[in-house]
C-alpha positions in Angstrom: 126.0 128.7 88.1 126.7 125.4 86.2 127.9 125.9 82.7 126.9 123.8 79.7 128.7 123.2 76.4 125.6 123.0 74.2 121.9 123.8 74.0 119.3 121.1 73.2 117.4 122.0 70.1 114.3 120.1 71.4 114.1 121.4 75.0 116.1 124.6 74.8 118.0 123.6 77.9 121.8 123.4 78.5 123.5 120.1 78.1 127.0 118.5 78.6 126.2 115.2 76.9 123.9 114.1 74.2 123.4 113.5 70.5 124.9 115.5 67.7 123.2 115.5 64.3 125.6 115.8 61.3 128.4 118.2 62.0 126.6 120.0 64.7 123.5 121.1 62.9 121.4 120.0 65.8 121.9 118.9 69.4 119.6 116.7 71.4 119.8 115.7 75.0 117.6 112.6 74.8 117.4 109.6 72.4 113.7 110.2 72.0 114.4 113.6 70.4 116.6 111.9 67.8 113.9 109.5 67.1 111.4 112.3 66.7 113.8 114.2 64.3 114.3 111.0 62.2 110.5 110.4 62.0 109.8 114.0 61.1 111.7 113.5 57.8 109.2 110.8 56.8 109.6 107.4 55.3 109.7 105.6 58.6 106.1 104.4 58.9 106.0 100.9 60.3 109.7 100.8 61.3 110.7 100.4 64.9 112.5 103.1 66.8 115.5 100.7 67.3 115.7 100.1 63.5 115.6 103.8 62.5 118.2 104.7 65.1 120.5 101.9 64.0 120.1 102.9 60.3 120.7 106.6 61.0 123.7 105.8 63.1 125.1 103.5 60.5 124.7 106.3 57.9 126.6 108.6 60.4 123.7 111.0 60.6 124.1 111.3 64.4 126.4 110.3 67.2 126.4 110.5 71.0 129.1 112.4 72.9 130.0 114.0 76.2 131.6 117.4 76.4 134.1 117.3 79.2 135.5 120.8 78.7 133.3 123.9 78.5 134.5 126.8 76.3 135.2 129.7 78.6 134.2 132.2 75.9 130.8 130.7 74.9 128.6 128.6 77.1 125.0 128.1 78.2 123.2 127.9 81.6 120.6 125.3 82.6 117.8 127.2 80.9 119.7 127.5 77.6 120.7 131.1 77.9 123.9 131.8 76.0 126.8 133.6 77.5 129.6 135.0 75.4 132.6 136.7 76.9 
């Protein structure tokens, strides 16, 4: 079984790379999920996806990362099931 460091809040699936919102309040596996999250907060009507991504990134609301090490005590499988030892 492959182990994953985080669980995507949009898809519910395990992930080892993706987008982190804030200090880990949310995790997204795809850029489109970040766009959807930004747009869900309102105030983006008429603005391009690229613009809102750049603005949110500039305000340090999210960042992209890869998790190279998986915590042996807490991890997820591909389907997002949590395992804690």
